C-alpha positions in Angstrom: 106.3 107.3 145.5 110.3 108.7 143.9 110.9 108.7 140.5 114.4 108.3 139.1 115.6 109.7 135.4 118.0 108.3 133.8 120.3 110.6 131.3 118.5 109.3 128.0 114.7 110.7 129.2 116.2 114.6 129.9 118.6 114.1 126.5 115.3 113.4 124.7 113.6 117.0 125.8 116.2 118.6 127.8 114.5 121.8 128.7 111.0 119.3 130.2 108.4 121.0 128.6 106.8 118.4 126.6 103.4 116.7 127.2 105.0 113.9 128.3 106.7 114.9 131.6 104.2 117.8 131.7 101.8 114.8 132.9 105.2 113.0 135.0 105.2 116.2 136.6 101.7 116.3 137.3 101.6 112.5 138.8 104.2 113.5 141.1 102.3 116.6 142.5 99.1 114.5 142.1 101.1 111.9 144.7 103.4 114.5 146.6 106.2 112.0 145.4 109.8 113.4 143.5 112.2 113.1 140.8 115.6 112.1 142.4 118.6 112.4 141.0 122.2 110.8 141.0 124.9 113.0 140.4 125.9 110.7 137.8 122.8 111.9 135.4 122.8 115.2 137.3 126.5 115.7 136.0 125.9 114.1 133.0 123.1 116.2 132.0 124.4 119.0 132.4 127.9 117.8 130.2 125.5 116.5 127.6 123.9 120.2 127.2 127.1 122.3 127.1 127.7 119.7 124.2 124.4 120.1 122.7 124.3 123.4 122.4 128.2 123.8 121.0 127.1 121.5 118.5 124.0 123.2 116.9 125.3 126.4 117.5 128.4 125.3 115.0 125.8 124.3 112.8 123.6 127.3 113.1 127.0 129.2 111.7 127.6 127.3 109.1 124.6 126.6 108.0 124.4 131.0 108.0 127.4 131.6 106.6 126.3 129.0 103.7 122.8 131.2 102.5 125.3 134.2 103.1 127.4 133.2 100.6 124.5 132.8 97.4 122.3 136.4 98.6 123.0 139.0 97.2 122.1 142.0 98.9 122.1 141.2 102.2 123.4 138.4 105.1 122.0 137.2 108.0 123.9 138.6 111.5 125.9 137.1 113.6 124.0 135.7 116.8 126.9 136.2 119.5 126.5 132.9 121.4 127.0 133.4 125.2 128.0 129.6 126.0 128.4 130.4 130.1 125.1 132.2 130.5 123.6 129.2 128.3 124.7 126.7 130.4 124.2 128.4 133.8 120.7 129.6 132.8 120.3 125.4 131.7 121.6 124.2 135.2 119.2 126.9 136.9 116.3 125.3 135.3 117.0 121.9 135.2 117.0 122.1 139.2 114.0 123.9 139.3 112.2 121.6 136.6 113.3 118.9 138.7 112.6 120.2 142.1 116.6 120.6 144.0 116.1 122.4 147.6 117.4 121.7 150.5 114.9 118.6 151.1 115.9 117.3 148.0 119.0 117.5 146.9 121.0 115.6 144.4 122.2 112.3 145.3 125.5 112.4 145.9 127.8 109.0 144.8 129.8 106.8 147.4 133.6 105.8 147.6 132.1 102.3 147.9 130.3 102.7 144.3 133.4 102.8 142.3 134.6 98.9 144.1 131.7 97.7 143.6 131.7 98.8 139.0 134.9 97.1 139.2 133.5 94.0 140.4 130.3 94.0 137.9 132.9 94.9 135.3 135.3 91.5 135.7 132.0 89.4 136.4 129.9 90.5 133.5 127.3 91.2 136.2 123.9 93.8 134.9 124.3 96.4 134.0 127.9 95.6 133.0 127.7 94.4 129.8 129.4 90.8 128.3 131.9 93.4 127.2 132.5 94.7 131.0 131.2 97.8 129.8 128.6 100.0 131.5 130.7 101.8 133.9 128.1 104.8 133.9 125.0 102.4 133.8 126.5 100.4 137.3 126.7 104.1 139.2 122.9 105.0 137.9 121.7 101.1 139.1 124.0 101.3 142.4 121.9 104.8 143.0 118.6 103.9 142.5 119.6 100.7 144.5 120.5 103.8 147.3 117.3 106.0 146.4 114.9 103.1 146.9 116.7 101.5 150.3 116.2 105.4 152.0 112.7 105.5 151.1 110.1 105.0 153.7 107.7 102.2 151.0 111.4 100.5 149.7 109.7 101.3 145.8 111.1 103.6 143.9 110.2 104.6 139.5 113.2 104.3 137.4 113.0 105.6 133.7 115.4 104.7 131.7 115.5 103.4 127.5 118.0 101.7 128.0 116.7 98.6 127.7 119.6 96.3 126.4 121.1 96.6 129.8 119.2 97.3 132.7 115.8 95.2 130.5 114.1 91.5 129.7 113.3 90.7 125.7 109.8 91.5 127.7 110.9 95.5 128.6 110.9 94.6 132.3 113.8 95.4 134.5 116.2 92.8 134.0 116.1 89.6 136.5 119.6 90.2 137.5 118.5 93.4 138.5 114.7 92.3 140.4 116.7 89.8 142.0 119.7 92.0 143.3 116.9 94.7 144.3 114.8 91.6 146.4 118.2 90.5 147.8 118.2 94.5 148.7 114.1 93.8 150.2 113.2 97.1 148.2 111.6 96.9 144.5 112.1 98.8 141.3 109.3 99.7 138.8 110.9 99.9 135.7 109.3 101.9 132.7 111.1 102.0 129.1 109.9 105.8 128.3 107.8 108.3 129.9 105.1 107.1 127.7 105.0 103.4 129.3 104.9 105.4 132.4 101.4 107.1 131.3 100.0 103.5 130.1 100.5 102.4 133.0 98.7 105.0 134.5 96.0 105.3 132.2 92.1 105.6 133.1 89.4 104.9 131.6 87.1 107.6 130.0 83.6 106.4 128.9 83.2 109.5 125.7 87.4 108.6 124.8 86.7 106.1 121.9 89.1 105.7 118.9 85.6 107.4 116.6 85.5 110.1 119.0 89.4 111.1 118.4 89.1 110.2 115.1 85.8 113.2 114.9 88.0 115.3 116.3 91.5 114.8 115.3 92.5 116.1 111.1 94.3 112.2 110.4 95.3 114.5 107.5 97.5 117.1 109.2 98.6 113.9 111.1 100.1 112.0 108.2 101.2 115.4 106.6 103.5 116.6 110.0 104.0 112.5 109.7 105.8 112.2 106.7 107.8 116.1 106.9 109.4 114.8 110.0 110.2 110.9 108.8 111.7 113.6 106.0 114.0 115.8 107.7 115.4 113.1 110.8 114.7 110.0 110.3 115.7 109.1 106.6 118.5 107.0 108.0 116.5 104.7 109.6 114.6 104.5 106.9 117.4 103.1 104.1 118.0 101.2 107.2 114.7 99.7 107.5 115.0 99.3 103.1 118.4 97.4 102.8 116.4 94.6 104.9 114.6 93.9 101.3 117.6 94.6 98.8 118.1 91.4 96.9 122.0 90.6 95.7 124.5 93.0 94.8 121.7 96.1 95.1 122.9 98.4 97.8 121.5 102.0 98.5 122.8 104.9 97.7 121.9 106.9 100.5 119.3 108.6 99.3 115.9 108.5 100.3 112.7 110.2 100.5 109.5 109.9 102.0 106.4 109.8 99.5 102.8 109.7 101.6 101.7 107.5 104.4 98.2 106.4 105.6 98.6 106.1 109.8 95.7 105.0 111.6 95.4 104.3 115.2 96.2 101.3 117.1 95.9 102.3 120.6 96.1 105.2 123.5 95.9 105.5 126.7 94.5 108.5 128.6 95.8 109.9 132.3 93.3 112.1 134.2 95.3 115.2 135.5 95.0 117.0 138.5 93.2 120.5 136.6 90.7 118.3 135.2 91.9 118.4 131.4 92.9 114.6 129.9 95.7 113.9 128.3 95.8 111.1 126.0 98.7 109.9 124.5 97.5 107.9 121.2 100.1 105.8 118.7 98.7 105.9 115.7 100.4 103.2 113.5 100.7 102.7 109.3 102.8 101.8 106.2 104.9 105.1 104.4 105.5 104.8 100.8 109.0 106.1 100.1 111.6 105.7 97.0 114.6 104.7 97.7 117.5 105.1 95.0 120.0 102.0 94.8 122.9 101.3 92.8 123.2 97.3 91.3 125.9 96.3 89.1 124.0 94.9 85.9 125.9 92.4 82.9 125.8 93.8 80.0 125.8 91.3 77.3 127.7 92.7 74.1 125.5 95.4 73.4 124.9 98.3 75.9 122.4 101.2 75.5 122.9 104.4 77.0 121.3 107.4 76.2 124.2 110.6 75.7 122.6 114.7 76.1 122.5 116.9 73.0 123.6 119.9 74.2 122.2 121.6 70.6 118.5 120.5 71.0 118.2 120.1 74.5 117.8 116.1 74.2 118.6 113.2 75.0 119.7 110.4 72.2 119.5 106.9 72.8 122.8 105.1 71.5 123.7 101.8 71.5 127.7 100.4 71.6 128.7 96.6 71.0 131.2 94.6 73.3 132.7 91.3 72.3 132.4 90.1 75.2 129.9 90.4 78.8 131.2 93.2 80.8 129.4 94.1 84.5 127.9 98.0 84.5 127.1 100.0 87.9 123.4 101.9 87.4 121.4 103.4 89.8 117.5 103.0 89.7 114.5 104.1 91.9 112.6 101.5 94.1 109.8 101.7 96.8 109.6 100.7 100.1 106.5 100.5 101.8 108.1 100.5 106.2 106.3 100.5 109.1 106.0 103.4 111.2 104.3 104.4 115.1 103.6 108.2 115.2 103.0 109.0 119.4 100.6 111.9 119.8 99.8 113.7 122.9 96.5 115.6 122.8 95.5 117.6 126.2 91.4 116.9 126.3 89.7 119.7 128.3 85.7 120.5 127.7 85.5 117.8 125.4 87.5 119.8 123.1 90.8 119.8 121.8 93.4 122.3 124.0 96.4 120.9 122.4 98.3 118.2 120.6 101.9 117.1 120.1 103.9 115.2 118.1 106.1 113.4 121.0 108.3 110.8 119.0 108.1 108.3 116.0 109.8 105.3 115.3 110.3 103.4 111.7 
């Protein structure tokens, strides 16, 4: 069965080297399937890689210069990026990874697609939104339909995390798109992620249980790694979750510091690979204790207590100031938040032992 990937799936892992992608490619080998790449997805993936490459390089230069500005005896030298060369290397890597050949070519756009997209935008037909947006999503969907119609079995797998435009509330293919597929006498099996695809192709292995996983996986290391990841990449999301619990007049300043997390196994799914190894996708779930800085307004009634720093003795001294009328004062305080988090790990098992363990994703 052929598989179509949306650009957002490739964007999560440009090199397609994660264990999730390895399982997907294993499925292709096992079932003699192929990745079919619509032209719009292919071109968009290359353009996204180029933008990410330049953006990350610019950040590297900025941070390198910032570090060099405080170094005394040594400095970090420049790395000259040959962007054209790296983009060309990625193009070749992408072609090889998705198996492009004279037997499996990029699926070109058709001229009639553009007229169809205009009609969809005018009439708000999925995947176009109520605001008429969805040009690239409509082109992808029309390519998916074409690919499905050209297959012998008239069935195709489509993986996209754009649930807003392609999925219904239960994460299945949107009813309007499903009916359109039926009208074209094809079936589109939709998944919102590679992880969801793996879950749908899971098997049962007797010895792999929650208790067994807990006995072979160091949960403390899991929690430590997730905590570090949250601090580096999920601060904005933690702040968003905190804002939901703020009282009237309170607002976050932008500072959040994850202190601890206590994750445990929520669920797991097993995929049996062609080399005899097992891939286990494990969802760890729990609370994250986080200190969040907030600013709030308080009413000072006649007397305001403050602390003044004395540079002589290096201490703070409490002082009182009196006012004839009340006034509003902004103060900064620390609040503790406990948002939930789910961390998905990919664990490869060989001969009943862990061969590899990899953090796949963290959602707050």
